[in-house]
C-alpha positions as CSV (number, residue, x, y, z in Angstrom):
1,M,45.6,-134.8,46.1
2,I,42.5,-132.8,47.2
3,A,39.3,-133.9,49.0
4,F,36.3,-131.8,49.5
5,I,34.6,-132.4,52.8
6,F,31.1,-131.2,53.6
7,P,29.7,-130.2,57.0
8,G,26.7,-131.6,58.7
9,Q,24.0,-130.3,61.0
10,G,25.3,-128.0,63.7
11,S,27.4,-125.8,61.4
12,Q,24.5,-123.5,60.6
13,T,24.6,-119.8,61.4
14,V,22.2,-117.0,60.4
15,G,23.9,-115.1,57.6
16,M,25.6,-118.1,56.1
17,G,26.0,-118.0,52.3
18,K,25.0,-114.3,52.0
19,A,28.4,-113.0,51.2
20,L,29.0,-115.9,48.8
21,A,25.8,-115.0,46.9
22,E,26.6,-111.3,46.8
23,A,30.0,-112.1,45.3
24,F,29.4,-115.0,42.8
25,A,26.8,-115.6,40.2
26,E,27.2,-119.4,40.6
27,A,26.2,-119.1,44.2
28,R,23.1,-116.9,43.4
29,A,22.0,-119.4,40.9
30,A,22.3,-122.3,43.4
31,F,20.2,-120.5,45.9
32,T,17.5,-119.8,43.3
33,E,17.4,-123.5,42.4
34,A,17.4,-124.4,46.1
35,D,14.5,-122.1,46.9
36,T,12.3,-123.8,44.2
37,A,13.1,-127.3,45.4
38,F,12.6,-126.4,49.1
39,A,9.1,-125.0,48.4
40,A,8.2,-128.0,46.4
41,A,9.2,-130.4,49.2
42,A,6.9,-128.8,51.7
43,D,4.4,-131.6,51.1
44,G,1.6,-129.6,52.7
45,T,3.4,-129.2,56.0
46,P,3.4,-125.7,57.5
47,G,6.5,-123.8,56.2
48,P,8.6,-121.2,57.8
49,G,7.0,-118.4,55.7
50,R,10.4,-117.7,54.2
51,S,12.4,-118.9,51.3
52,L,15.4,-121.1,52.0
53,R,17.7,-118.2,50.9
54,Q,16.0,-115.9,53.5
55,L,16.4,-118.6,56.2
56,C,20.1,-118.8,55.5
57,F,20.7,-115.1,55.1
58,E,18.3,-113.6,57.7
59,G,16.9,-116.4,59.9
60,P,15.2,-116.2,62.3
61,E,17.5,-118.6,64.2
62,D,14.6,-120.6,65.7
63,Q,13.4,-121.4,62.2
64,L,16.8,-122.1,60.8
65,T,17.6,-124.6,63.5
66,L,14.6,-126.7,62.9
67,T,16.0,-130.0,61.5
68,E,13.7,-129.9,58.5
69,H,15.1,-126.5,57.6
70,T,18.7,-126.8,58.8
71,Q,19.5,-129.8,56.6
72,P,18.5,-128.2,53.2
73,A,20.0,-124.9,54.3
74,I,23.4,-126.3,55.0
75,L,23.2,-128.4,51.7
76,A,22.4,-125.2,49.8
77,V,25.3,-123.2,51.2
78,S,27.7,-126.1,50.6
79,I,26.6,-126.6,47.0
80,A,26.7,-122.9,46.3
81,A,30.3,-122.9,47.5
82,A,31.2,-126.0,45.6
83,R,29.8,-124.6,42.4
84,V,32.0,-121.4,42.8
85,L,35.1,-123.6,43.2
86,E,34.1,-125.8,40.2
87,A,33.6,-122.8,38.0
88,R,37.2,-121.8,38.7
89,G,38.6,-125.2,38.0
90,V,39.0,-126.4,41.6
91,R,37.9,-130.0,41.5
92,P,38.4,-132.8,44.1
93,H,39.9,-136.2,43.7
94,F,37.6,-137.5,46.5
95,V,34.6,-136.2,48.4
96,A,33.2,-137.0,51.9
97,G,30.7,-135.4,54.2
98,H,29.7,-135.7,57.9
99,S,26.2,-137.1,58.2
100,L,24.0,-134.6,56.2
101,G,27.2,-133.6,54.5
102,E,27.3,-136.9,52.6
103,Y,24.4,-135.6,50.6
104,S,26.3,-132.5,49.6
105,A,29.2,-134.8,48.7
106,N,27.0,-136.9,46.4
107,V,25.6,-133.8,44.7
108,A,29.2,-132.5,44.2
109,A,30.1,-135.9,42.7
110,G,27.1,-135.9,40.4
111,T,25.3,-138.9,41.9
112,F,22.0,-137.1,41.9
113,A,20.6,-133.7,41.2
114,F,20.9,-130.7,43.6
115,A,17.2,-130.1,43.5
116,D,16.4,-133.7,44.3
117,A,18.8,-133.5,47.2
118,V,17.2,-130.4,48.6
119,G,13.8,-132.1,48.7
120,I,15.0,-135.4,50.1
121,V,17.0,-133.8,52.9
122,R,14.1,-131.6,53.9
123,R,12.0,-134.8,54.3
124,R,15.0,-136.6,55.9
125,G,15.0,-133.9,58.6
126,R,11.3,-134.2,59.1
127,Y,11.4,-138.0,59.3
128,M,14.3,-137.9,61.8
129,Q,12.5,-135.3,63.9
130,E,9.3,-137.4,63.9
131,A,11.0,-140.7,64.7
132,V,11.4,-139.9,68.4
133,P,9.0,-137.7,70.5
134,P,10.5,-134.5,71.9
135,G,12.4,-135.1,75.1
136,R,12.6,-138.9,74.6
137,G,16.0,-138.9,73.0
138,A,19.4,-137.3,73.6
139,M,23.0,-137.1,72.5
140,A,26.2,-136.4,74.4
141,A,29.8,-135.9,73.5
142,I,32.3,-138.2,75.4
143,L,35.7,-136.6,75.6
144,G,38.9,-138.3,76.4
145,L,37.9,-141.9,76.1
146,D,38.6,-144.3,73.2
147,A,35.9,-145.9,71.1
148,A,36.0,-149.3,72.7
149,E,35.5,-147.9,76.2
150,V,32.7,-145.7,75.0
151,G,31.0,-148.7,73.4
152,R,31.5,-150.6,76.7
153,A,29.9,-147.7,78.6
154,C,26.9,-147.8,76.4
155,E,26.5,-151.6,76.6
156,E,26.8,-151.6,80.4
157,A,24.4,-148.6,80.9
158,A,21.7,-149.5,78.3
159,G,19.4,-151.4,80.7
160,G,17.2,-152.5,77.8
161,D,17.1,-149.0,76.2
162,A,18.8,-147.8,73.0
163,V,22.2,-146.1,73.4
164,S,25.3,-146.4,71.3
165,P,28.2,-144.4,69.7
166,A,26.7,-142.2,67.0
167,N,29.7,-140.1,65.8
168,I,33.2,-141.4,66.1
169,N,34.8,-138.0,65.2
170,G,38.4,-138.5,66.2
171,P,40.7,-139.5,69.0
172,G,39.0,-138.9,72.3
173,Q,35.9,-137.3,70.7
174,I,32.9,-139.6,70.4
175,V,29.2,-138.7,70.5
176,I,26.6,-141.1,71.8
177,A,22.9,-141.2,71.1
178,G,19.8,-142.9,72.3
179,A,17.0,-142.8,74.8
180,A,17.5,-139.8,77.1
181,A,17.8,-141.8,80.4
182,A,20.2,-144.3,78.8
183,V,22.4,-141.5,77.4
184,E,22.6,-140.0,80.9
185,R,23.5,-143.4,82.4
186,A,26.1,-144.1,79.7
187,G,27.7,-140.7,80.3
188,A,28.0,-141.4,84.0
189,R,29.5,-144.8,83.2
190,A,32.0,-143.3,80.7
191,K,33.1,-140.9,83.4
192,A,33.7,-143.8,85.7
193,L,35.8,-145.5,83.0
194,G,38.0,-142.4,82.6
195,A,36.3,-139.9,80.3
196,K,37.5,-136.4,80.9
197,R,34.2,-134.7,80.2
198,V,30.6,-135.6,79.2
199,V,28.9,-132.8,77.3
200,P,25.1,-133.0,76.6
201,L,24.3,-131.7,73.1
202,A,21.4,-129.4,72.3
203,V,19.9,-131.5,69.5
204,S,16.3,-132.1,68.4
205,A,16.6,-135.9,68.0
206,P,19.0,-138.7,68.8
207,F,20.6,-139.1,65.3
208,H,22.6,-142.1,64.0
209,C,21.3,-144.7,66.5
210,A,18.6,-147.5,66.5
211,L,15.9,-145.0,67.4
212,M,16.2,-143.6,63.8
213,Q,15.2,-146.9,62.2
214,P,11.6,-145.6,61.5
215,A,13.1,-142.6,59.7
216,E,15.4,-144.9,57.7
217,A,12.4,-147.0,56.7
218,R,10.5,-143.9,55.5
219,L,13.5,-142.5,53.6
220,E,14.7,-145.6,51.9
221,P,12.1,-145.9,49.1
222,E,12.6,-142.2,48.3
223,L,16.4,-142.6,48.1
224,R,16.0,-145.6,45.9
225,A,13.6,-143.8,43.6
226,L,16.1,-141.0,42.8
227,A,17.4,-140.6,39.3
228,V,21.1,-141.4,39.8
229,R,24.4,-141.8,37.9
230,D,27.8,-143.1,38.9
231,P,29.7,-140.4,40.8
232,R,32.5,-138.6,39.0
233,V,34.8,-139.0,41.9
234,P,34.7,-141.5,44.8
235,I,32.6,-140.7,47.9
236,V,34.1,-142.1,51.1
237,A,31.0,-143.1,53.0
238,N,30.2,-142.6,56.7
239,V,28.9,-146.1,57.3
240,D,32.1,-148.0,56.4
241,A,34.7,-145.5,55.3
242,Q,34.9,-147.2,51.9
243,P,35.0,-145.3,48.6
244,K,31.7,-145.5,46.7
245,R,32.4,-145.5,43.0
246,D,28.9,-146.4,41.6
247,A,25.5,-145.0,42.2
248,R,24.0,-148.1,43.9
249,A,26.7,-148.3,46.5
250,A,26.4,-144.6,47.2
251,I,22.6,-144.8,47.8
252,D,23.0,-148.0,49.9
253,A,25.4,-146.0,52.1
254,L,22.9,-143.2,52.5
255,V,20.2,-145.5,53.5
256,R,22.3,-147.3,56.1
257,Q,23.6,-144.0,57.4
258,V,20.4,-142.8,59.0
259,S,20.6,-145.2,61.9
260,A,24.3,-146.2,61.8
261,P,27.2,-144.4,63.4
262,V,29.2,-141.8,61.5
263,L,32.8,-143.2,61.3
264,W,34.4,-139.9,60.6
265,E,37.8,-140.8,62.0
266,D,37.9,-143.9,59.7
267,V,36.8,-141.7,56.7
268,V,39.7,-139.3,57.2
269,R,42.2,-142.2,57.6
270,R,40.9,-143.7,54.4
271,L,41.2,-140.4,52.5
272,A,44.8,-140.1,53.8
273,S,45.6,-143.7,52.8
274,E,44.4,-142.8,49.2
275,G,46.9,-140.0,49.1
276,V,44.8,-137.0,50.0
277,T,47.0,-134.2,51.5
278,T,44.7,-131.2,51.2
279,Y,41.2,-131.0,52.6
280,V,38.8,-128.2,51.7
281,E,35.9,-127.8,54.0
282,V,33.2,-126.6,51.6
283,G,30.2,-125.0,53.3
284,P,29.5,-123.3,56.6
285,G,31.7,-123.6,59.7
286,R,35.2,-125.0,60.3
287,V,34.3,-127.9,62.5
288,L,35.5,-130.7,60.1
289,G,38.9,-129.1,59.5
290,G,39.6,-129.2,63.2
291,L,38.7,-132.8,63.4
292,V,40.8,-133.7,60.3
293,K,43.8,-132.0,61.8
294,K,43.6,-134.3,64.9
295,I,43.5,-137.4,62.7
296,H,45.8,-136.5,59.8
297,R,48.3,-134.2,61.5
298,D,50.4,-133.2,58.4
299,A,47.3,-132.5,56.2
300,R,46.7,-129.0,54.7
301,I,43.3,-127.7,55.9
302,L,41.4,-125.1,53.9
303,A,37.8,-123.8,54.1
304,F,35.5,-122.2,51.7
305,A,32.3,-120.5,52.6
306,E,33.2,-116.8,52.1
307,S,34.6,-114.9,49.2
308,D,37.7,-114.0,51.2
309,D,38.7,-117.7,51.3
310,L,39.0,-118.1,47.6
311,A,42.4,-116.8,46.8
312,E,44.2,-119.2,49.1
313,I,42.3,-122.2,47.7
314,L,43.0,-121.2,44.1
315,A,46.7,-120.9,45.0
316,S,46.7,-124.3,46.6
317,A,44.9,-126.0,43.7
318,K,47.6,-125.0,41.2
């Protein structure tokens, strides 16, 4: 059984998707569609002066890494890759995505249109960026400590400020988010409780914590206004690791996801329990494949973001 898994913010690199577009007509068409939707979603805000395709292929990096640009860019590359696979008969039994990647998963499953997704994730990025003033929030990776102890560190260090687990990525790899000072205190407390390392992350906002509730409130009516249909295949959601088999449940999960933690370890365990043995990371980077391997050790891990990856995937899908 095959699952497509889609990356989230942090997997972007200048040049992503270029070789894919050069090699496959389906990818070129996807970028053309994404460019139109990206421009339409500007809503009067100053743009990068470049198309989404140019941002992906050429940068500059400082523009690509702006949250408002990064999220639609990763989505575009992911869907371009998914369409290449679909055109060659490679289709998943389940889909899932890490944070932003859950939007790619919904597009791949047919819950809503690609163009609508490009627009809404551009605004999602803007709303998340605007929810917390620069420098007020932070995120840090806690390595070598289990989820319960990381939660304890956050509770004991909060001091009235927001701080909580944001990404439970796998055994011994948990990201926390919240107010900058509280994240620093929680990191120190985690070290005292036995964490091997605490690594501050270079992020533009503290994602997936209570500080994102203003962004969730802005995004919810837009998500609920989307034209949707029931997904073709189940989407295992970040918020509860449960398969979403109807459109309403899929949208509810995306609403809650903005300020709720990403339960990636539970997502992978659920996919494994459903019989998934092969995971194809569809889109830029190979971060998710590494996380999956630590959770589902006997899984087969493949990745598709470049034309050179296709032959192995086609052979595995037979």
